[in-house]
TIDREN-125337 format. One record per residue: residue number from 1; residue in one letter; chain; x, y, z of N, C-alpha, C in turn. Coordinates in steps of 0.2 Angstrom, whole numbers, plus 2048, in hexadecimal, padded with zeros to 3 digits. Example, Ala and Ser with C-alpha at 12.3 -4.5 7.8 and 13.67 -1.06 7.14 Angstrom:
2
<rec 1; a; A; <842; 7E4; 827>; <83E; 7EA; 827>; <842; 7F0; 827>>
<rec 2; s; A; <840; 7F5; 823>; <844; 7FB; 824>; <840; 800; 827>>
//
This chain:
182
<rec 1; m; A; <271; F0C; 01C>; <276; F0E; 021>; <275; F15; 024>>
<rec 2; e; A; <274; F1A; 01F>; <274; F21; 021>; <26D; F22; 025>>
<rec 3; e; A; <268; F1E; 024>; <262; F1F; 027>; <263; F1D; 02F>>
<rec 4; l; A; <266; F17; 030>; <268; F15; 037>; <26C; F1A; 03A>>
<rec 5; e; A; <271; F1D; 037>; <275; F22; 03B>; <271; F28; 03C>>
<rec 6; q; A; <26C; F2A; 038>; <268; F30; 039>; <263; F2F; 03F>>
<rec 7; e; A; <261; F28; 040>; <25C; F27; 045>; <25F; F26; 04C>>
<rec 8; t; A; <266; F25; 04C>; <269; F24; 052>; <26D; F2A; 055>>
<rec 9; q; A; <26C; F30; 051>; <270; F36; 053>; <26C; F39; 059>>
<rec 10; a; A; <270; F3C; 05D>; <26E; F3E; 064>; <269; F44; 063>>
<rec 11; i; A; <264; F44; 067>; <25F; F4A; 066>; <262; F4F; 06B>>
<rec 12; p; A; <262; F56; 068>; <265; F5B; 06C>; <261; F5C; 073>>
<rec 13; v; A; <265; F5D; 078>; <262; F5E; 07F>; <260; F65; 080>>
<rec 14; r; A; <25A; F67; 082>; <259; F6E; 083>; <257; F6E; 08B>>
<rec 15; y; A; <25C; F71; 08F>; <25B; F72; 096>; <256; F78; 097>>
<rec 16; a; A; <252; F78; 09C>; <24E; F7D; 09E>; <252; F83; 0A1>>
<rec 17; a; A; <250; F89; 09F>; <253; F8F; 0A1>; <250; F91; 0A8>>
<rec 18; v; A; <254; F94; 0AC>; <252; F96; 0B3>; <24B; F99; 0B3>>
<rec 19; w; A; <24A; F9E; 0AF>; <244; FA2; 0AF>; <23E; F9D; 0AD>>
<rec 20; q; A; <23F; F98; 0A9>; <23A; F93; 0A8>; <238; F8F; 0AE>>
<rec 21; r; A; <23D; F8D; 0B2>; <23D; F89; 0B8>; <239; F8E; 0BD>>
<rec 22; v; A; <23B; F94; 0BE>; <238; F98; 0C3>; <231; F99; 0C1>>
<rec 23; l; A; <22F; F9B; 0BB>; <228; F9C; 0B9>; <224; F95; 0BB>>
<rec 24; a; A; <227; F90; 0B9>; <223; F89; 0BA>; <222; F88; 0C2>>
<rec 25; y; A; <227; F8A; 0C6>; <226; F8A; 0CD>; <221; F8E; 0D0>>
<rec 26; l; A; <221; F94; 0CD>; <21C; F99; 0CF>; <215; F97; 0CE>>
<rec 27; i; A; <214; F94; 0C8>; <20D; F91; 0C6>; <20C; F8B; 0CB>>
<rec 28; d; A; <210; F87; 0CC>; <20F; F81; 0D1>; <20E; F84; 0D8>>
<rec 29; g; A; <211; F8A; 0DA>; <210; F8D; 0E0>; <209; F8F; 0E1>>
<rec 30; l; A; <206; F92; 0DC>; <1FF; F94; 0DB>; <1FA; F8E; 0DC>>
<rec 31; i; A; <1FC; F89; 0D9>; <1F8; F83; 0DA>; <1F8; F80; 0E1>>
<rec 32; l; A; <1FE; F80; 0E4>; <1FF; F7D; 0EA>; <1FC; F82; 0F0>>
<rec 33; s; A; <1FB; F88; 0EE>; <1F8; F8D; 0F3>; <1F1; F8A; 0F5>>
<rec 34; f; A; <1ED; F87; 0F1>; <1E6; F85; 0F2>; <1E6; F80; 0F8>>
<rec 35; p; A; <1EA; F7A; 0F8>; <1EA; F76; 0FE>; <1EC; F7A; 104>>
<rec 36; s; A; <1F1; F7F; 104>; <1F2; F82; 10A>; <1EC; F86; 10C>>
<rec 37; l; A; <1E8; F89; 108>; <1E2; F8C; 10A>; <1DD; F88; 10D>>
<rec 38; i; A; <1DD; F82; 10A>; <1D8; F7D; 10D>; <1DB; F7B; 114>>
<rec 39; i; A; <1E1; F7A; 115>; <1E4; F79; 11C>; <1E3; F7E; 121>>
<rec 40; l; A; <1E3; F84; 11F>; <1E2; F8A; 123>; <1DA; F8A; 125>>
<rec 41; v; A; <1D6; F89; 120>; <1CF; F89; 122>; <1CD; F83; 127>>
<rec 42; v; A; <1D0; F7D; 126>; <1CF; F77; 12A>; <1D1; F78; 131>>
<rec 43; c; A; <1D8; F7B; 131>; <1DB; F7C; 138>; <1D7; F82; 13C>>
<rec 44; n; A; <1D5; F87; 138>; <1D2; F8D; 13C>; <1CB; F8C; 13D>>
<rec 45; y; A; <1C7; F89; 139>; <1C0; F89; 13A>; <1BD; F82; 13D>>
<rec 46; i; A; <1C0; F7D; 13B>; <1BE; F76; 13D>; <1C2; F74; 144>>
<rec 47; f; A; <1C8; F75; 144>; <1CC; F73; 14A>; <1CD; F79; 14F>>
<rec 48; d; A; <1CB; F7F; 14D>; <1CB; F85; 151>; <1D3; F87; 153>>
<rec 49; i; A; <1D7; F86; 14E>; <1DE; F88; 150>; <1DF; F8F; 14D>>
<rec 50; a; A; <1E2; F93; 151>; <1E3; F9A; 14E>; <1E9; F9A; 149>>
<rec 51; p; A; <1E8; F9E; 144>; <1ED; F9F; 13F>; <1F3; FA2; 141>>
<rec 52; d; A; <1F3; FA5; 147>; <1F9; FA8; 14A>; <1FD; FA4; 14F>>
<rec 53; s; A; <1FA; F9E; 150>; <1FD; F9A; 155>; <203; F95; 152>>
<rec 54; r; A; <207; F93; 157>; <20D; F8F; 155>; <20B; F89; 152>>
<rec 55; l; A; <205; F86; 155>; <203; F7F; 153>; <200; F80; 14B>>
<rec 56; f; A; <1FD; F85; 14A>; <1FB; F86; 143>; <201; F87; 13E>>
<rec 57; d; A; <206; F8B; 140>; <20C; F8B; 13C>; <20F; F84; 13B>>
<rec 58; q; A; <210; F80; 140>; <213; F7A; 13F>; <20E; F75; 13A>>
<rec 59; i; A; <208; F75; 13B>; <204; F71; 137>; <204; F74; 130>>
<rec 60; q; A; <204; F7A; 12F>; <205; F7D; 128>; <20C; F7B; 125>>
<rec 61; n; A; <211; F7C; 129>; <218; F7A; 126>; <218; F73; 124>>
<rec 62; v; A; <216; F6F; 128>; <217; F68; 127>; <213; F65; 121>>
<rec 63; s; A; <20C; F68; 121>; <208; F66; 11C>; <20A; F69; 115>>
<rec 64; s; A; <20D; F6F; 115>; <20F; F72; 10F>; <215; F6E; 10C>>
<rec 65; v; A; <219; F6C; 110>; <21F; F68; 10E>; <21D; F61; 10B>>
<rec 66; v; A; <218; F5E; 10F>; <216; F57; 10C>; <212; F58; 106>>
<rec 67; i; A; <20E; F5D; 105>; <20A; F5E; 0FF>; <20E; F60; 0F9>>
<rec 68; t; A; <213; F64; 0FB>; <218; F66; 0F5>; <21C; F60; 0F3>>
<rec 69; v; A; <21F; F5C; 0F7>; <223; F57; 0F5>; <21F; F52; 0F1>>
<rec 70; l; A; <219; F50; 0F4>; <215; F4B; 0F0>; <212; F4E; 0E9>>
<rec 71; y; A; <210; F54; 0E9>; <20E; F57; 0E3>; <214; F57; 0DD>>
<rec 72; f; A; <21A; F59; 0DF>; <21F; F59; 0DA>; <221; F52; 0D9>>
<rec 73; s; A; <222; F4E; 0DE>; <224; F47; 0DD>; <220; F43; 0D8>>
<rec 74; l; A; <219; F43; 0DA>; <214; F3F; 0D6>; <214; F42; 0CF>>
<rec 75; l; A; <214; F48; 0CE>; <213; F4B; 0C7>; <219; F4A; 0C3>>
<rec 76; e; A; <21F; F4A; 0C6>; <225; F49; 0C2>; <226; F42; 0C0>>
<rec 77; t; A; <223; F3D; 0C4>; <224; F36; 0C2>; <21E; F34; 0BE>>
<rec 78; s; A; <219; F38; 0BD>; <213; F36; 0B9>; <215; F36; 0B2>>
<rec 79; s; A; <210; F35; 0AD>; <211; F35; 0A6>; <212; F3C; 0A4>>
<rec 80; l; A; <210; F41; 0A8>; <211; F48; 0A6>; <219; F4A; 0A7>>
<rec 81; r; A; <21C; F47; 0AB>; <223; F48; 0AD>; <225; F4F; 0AF>>
<rec 82; g; A; <220; F52; 0B2>; <221; F58; 0B5>; <21B; F5B; 0B8>>
<rec 83; t; A; <21B; F60; 0BC>; <215; F63; 0BF>; <211; F67; 0BA>>
<rec 84; f; A; <20C; F6A; 0BC>; <208; F6E; 0B8>; <20B; F74; 0B6>>
<rec 85; g; A; <20F; F77; 0BA>; <213; F7D; 0B9>; <218; F7B; 0B3>>
<rec 86; k; A; <21C; F75; 0B4>; <220; F73; 0AF>; <21D; F72; 0A8>>
<rec 87; q; A; <217; F6F; 0A9>; <213; F6E; 0A2>; <211; F75; 09F>>
<rec 88; a; A; <20F; F7A; 0A3>; <20E; F80; 0A0>; <214; F83; 09D>>
<rec 89; m; A; <21A; F82; 09F>; <220; F85; 09C>; <223; F80; 097>>
<rec 90; n; A; <220; F7A; 096>; <223; F75; 091>; <22A; F72; 094>>
<rec 91; l; A; <22A; F71; 09A>; <230; F6E; 09D>; <22E; F67; 0A0>>
<rec 92; y; A; <233; F63; 0A1>; <232; F5D; 0A5>; <239; F5B; 0A8>>
<rec 93; t; A; <238; F56; 0AD>; <23D; F54; 0B1>; <240; F4D; 0AF>>
<rec 94; a; A; <246; F4D; 0AE>; <249; F46; 0AB>; <24F; F44; 0AF>>
<rec 95; d; A; <251; F3E; 0AE>; <258; F3C; 0B1>; <25D; F3E; 0AC>>
<rec 96; m; A; <263; F3D; 0AE>; <269; F3F; 0AA>; <269; F3D; 0A3>>
<rec 97; y; A; <265; F38; 0A1>; <265; F35; 09B>; <25E; F37; 097>>
<rec 98; g; A; <25B; F3C; 09A>; <255; F3E; 097>; <24E; F3A; 098>>
<rec 99; q; A; <24F; F34; 09C>; <24A; F30; 09D>; <246; F32; 0A3>>
<rec 100; a; A; <240; F2F; 0A4>; <23B; F31; 0AA>; <23F; F2F; 0B0>>
<rec 101; i; A; <23E; F33; 0B5>; <241; F32; 0BC>; <23D; F2D; 0C0>>
<rec 102; t; A; <240; F2A; 0C5>; <23D; F26; 0C9>; <23A; F2A; 0CF>>
<rec 103; y; A; <235; F26; 0D3>; <232; F2A; 0D8>; <238; F2B; 0DE>>
<rec 104; r; A; <23C; F27; 0DE>; <242; F28; 0E3>; <246; F2F; 0E1>>
<rec 105; q; A; <247; F2F; 0DB>; <24B; F35; 0D9>; <246; F3C; 0DA>>
<rec 106; a; A; <240; F3B; 0D8>; <23C; F41; 0D9>; <23B; F43; 0E1>>
<rec 107; f; A; <23A; F3E; 0E5>; <239; F3F; 0EC>; <240; F42; 0EF>>
<rec 108; i; A; <246; F3F; 0ED>; <24C; F42; 0F0>; <24C; F4A; 0ED>>
<rec 109; r; A; <24B; F4B; 0E7>; <24C; F51; 0E4>; <247; F56; 0E7>>
<rec 110; n; A; <241; F54; 0E9>; <23C; F59; 0EC>; <23D; F5A; 0F3>>
<rec 111; c; A; <240; F55; 0F6>; <241; F56; 0FE>; <247; F5B; 0FE>>
<rec 112; i; A; <24C; F5A; 0FA>; <251; F5F; 0FA>; <24F; F66; 0F9>>
<rec 113; r; A; <24B; F66; 0F3>; <248; F6D; 0F2>; <244; F70; 0F7>>
<rec 114; s; A; <240; F6C; 0FA>; <23C; F6F; 100>; <240; F71; 106>>
<rec 115; a; A; <245; F6D; 107>; <24A; F6F; 10C>; <24D; F75; 10B>>
<rec 116; s; A; <24F; F76; 105>; <252; F7C; 102>; <24E; F82; 104>>
<rec 117; y; A; <247; F82; 102>; <243; F87; 103>; <241; F88; 10A>>
<rec 118; l; A; <241; F83; 10E>; <23F; F84; 115>; <245; F87; 118>>
<rec 119; i; A; <24B; F86; 116>; <251; F8A; 119>; <250; F91; 117>>
<rec 120; l; A; <24E; F92; 111>; <24E; F99; 10F>; <248; F9D; 113>>
<rec 121; i; A; <242; F9A; 114>; <23D; F9D; 117>; <23D; F9D; 11E>>
<rec 122; y; A; <23E; F97; 121>; <23E; F97; 129>; <245; F98; 12C>>
<rec 123; g; A; <24A; F97; 128>; <251; F99; 12B>; <252; FA0; 12C>>
<rec 124; t; A; <24E; FA4; 129>; <24F; FAC; 12A>; <24C; FAD; 131>>
<rec 125; f; A; <248; FA9; 134>; <246; FAA; 13B>; <24A; FA7; 140>>
<rec 126; a; A; <250; FA4; 13E>; <254; FA1; 143>; <257; FA6; 148>>
<rec 127; f; A; <258; FAC; 147>; <25A; FB0; 14C>; <255; FB5; 14F>>
<rec 128; t; A; <24F; FB3; 14E>; <24A; FB7; 151>; <247; FB3; 157>>
<rec 129; e; A; <243; FB7; 15B>; <240; FB4; 161>; <23B; FAE; 160>>
<rec 130; s; A; <237; FAE; 15A>; <232; FA9; 159>; <231; FA8; 152>>
<rec 131; f; A; <22E; FA3; 150>; <22C; FA2; 149>; <225; FA4; 147>>
<rec 132; s; A; <223; FAA; 149>; <21D; FAD; 148>; <21D; FB3; 144>>
<rec 133; f; A; <217; FB6; 143>; <217; FBC; 13F>; <21A; FC2; 142>>
<rec 134; e; A; <21A; FC2; 149>; <21D; FC7; 14D>; <224; FC8; 14B>>
<rec 135; s; A; <228; FC3; 149>; <22F; FC3; 148>; <230; FC7; 141>>
<rec 136; l; A; <22B; FC7; 13D>; <22B; FCB; 137>; <22B; FD2; 138>>
<rec 137; t; A; <227; FD4; 13D>; <227; FDB; 13F>; <22D; FDE; 143>>
<rec 138; n; A; <230; FD9; 147>; <236; FDB; 14B>; <23C; FD9; 148>>
<rec 139; q; A; <23D; FDB; 142>; <243; FD9; 13E>; <249; FDE; 140>>
<rec 140; n; A; <24E; FDA; 142>; <254; FDE; 144>; <25A; FDC; 140>>
<rec 141; s; A; <260; FDE; 141>; <265; FDD; 13D>; <267; FD5; 13C>>
<rec 142; e; A; <266; FD1; 142>; <267; FCA; 141>; <262; FC7; 13C>>
<rec 143; w; A; <25C; FC9; 13C>; <257; FC6; 137>; <259; FC8; 130>>
<rec 144; y; A; <25B; FCE; 12F>; <25E; FD0; 128>; <264; FCC; 126>>
<rec 145; t; A; <268; FCB; 12B>; <26E; FC7; 12A>; <26C; FBF; 128>>
<rec 146; a; A; <268; FBD; 12C>; <266; FB6; 12B>; <262; FB5; 124>>
<rec 147; n; A; <25E; FBA; 123>; <25A; FBA; 11C>; <25F; FBA; 116>>
<rec 148; l; A; <264; FBF; 117>; <269; FBF; 111>; <26D; FB9; 111>>
<rec 149; f; A; <26F; FB6; 116>; <273; FAF; 116>; <26F; FAA; 112>>
<rec 150; f; A; <268; FA9; 114>; <264; FA4; 111>; <262; FA5; 10A>>
<rec 151; t; A; <262; FAB; 109>; <260; FAD; 102>; <266; FAC; 0FD>>
<rec 152; i; A; <26C; FAD; 100>; <272; FAC; 0FC>; <273; FA4; 0FB>>
<rec 153; l; A; <271; FA0; 100>; <271; F99; 0FF>; <26D; F96; 0FA>>
<rec 154; n; A; <267; F99; 0F9>; <262; F97; 0F4>; <264; F9A; 0ED>>
<rec 155; i; A; <267; FA0; 0ED>; <26A; FA2; 0E7>; <26F; F9E; 0E4>>
<rec 156; l; A; <273; F9B; 0E9>; <279; F97; 0E7>; <276; F90; 0E4>>
<rec 157; d; A; <271; F8E; 0E7>; <26D; F88; 0E5>; <26B; F89; 0DE>>
<rec 158; y; A; <267; F8E; 0DC>; <265; F8F; 0D6>; <26A; F92; 0D1>>
<rec 159; s; A; <26F; F94; 0D3>; <275; F96; 0CE>; <277; F90; 0CA>>
<rec 160; g; A; <277; F8A; 0CD>; <279; F84; 0C9>; <275; F84; 0C3>>
<rec 161; a; A; <26E; F86; 0C3>; <26A; F85; 0BD>; <26C; F8A; 0B8>>
<rec 162; i; A; <271; F8F; 0BA>; <273; F94; 0B5>; <27A; F91; 0B3>>
<rec 163; s; A; <27E; F8F; 0B8>; <286; F8E; 0B6>; <288; F87; 0B5>>
<rec 164; t; A; <284; F82; 0B6>; <287; F7C; 0B5>; <285; F79; 0AE>>
<rec 165; r; A; <288; F74; 0AC>; <288; F71; 0A5>; <281; F6F; 0A4>>
<rec 166; y; A; <27E; F6C; 0A9>; <277; F69; 0A8>; <271; F6D; 0AB>>
<rec 167; r; A; <273; F73; 0AD>; <26E; F78; 0B0>; <26B; F75; 0B6>>
<rec 168; q; A; <26F; F71; 0BB>; <26C; F6E; 0C0>; <26D; F72; 0C7>>
<rec 169; t; A; <267; F72; 0CB>; <268; F75; 0D1>; <26A; F6F; 0D6>>
<rec 170; i; A; <26B; F71; 0DC>; <26E; F6C; 0E1>; <269; F66; 0E1>>
<rec 171; h; A; <262; F67; 0E2>; <25E; F62; 0E2>; <25E; F5E; 0DC>>
<rec 172; d; A; <25F; F61; 0D6>; <260; F5D; 0D0>; <266; F58; 0D0>>
<rec 173; y; A; <26B; F5B; 0D2>; <272; F58; 0D2>; <272; F52; 0D7>>
<rec 174; v; A; <26F; F53; 0DD>; <26F; F4D; 0E2>; <26A; F48; 0DF>>
<rec 175; a; A; <265; F49; 0DC>; <260; F44; 0DA>; <262; F41; 0D3>>
<rec 176; g; A; <267; F44; 0CF>; <268; F42; 0C9>; <263; F44; 0C3>>
<rec 177; t; A; <260; F4A; 0C4>; <25B; F4C; 0BF>; <25D; F52; 0BC>>
<rec 178; v; A; <259; F54; 0B6>; <25A; F5A; 0B3>; <253; F5C; 0B1>>
<rec 179; v; A; <252; F63; 0B0>; <24C; F65; 0AD>; <24D; F67; 0A6>>
<rec 180; l; A; <249; F64; 0A1>; <24A; F65; 09A>; <244; F69; 097>>
<rec 181; r; A; <245; F6C; 091>; <23F; F6F; 08D>; <23D; F69; 088>>
<rec 182; r; A; <236; F6A; 087>; <233; F65; 082>; <235; F67; 07B>>
//
């Protein structure tokens, strides 16, 4: 009887720390920079689209989101249960019961995360004349205000990974997922 009780005891859950998640994401960002470089070369040299054109920016933005969502969703639902960055940090994505997540959960999770980053990056340009590199050099008080606002939104998103019981960000909460240590 004691053996059975020992076998059914709960395994302690080890949630990932924010610094582990950030490092994993940075590793994944490095990996994802290679497809972006390929898109740059294809657009510029094969289709003769200038890197400073609006069309190039749109192609780059859309393809980056698609590649990122697919990369994270496919790897998080694979037998690895996480991206290469998460693997390097000994992390994995699970549902609220510690089980593998579904593709639907991964897709929702990563679409929300991508939207969060798009708001941070491209939302800062909302009060400038255009979405080009010139707006970076013509930074005015509206640009700084917008940048501060969207930075605070993203900090609030990731503050959940510090302050909530299950260390969930908004995209984790909506998808019903957690990031755990192995």
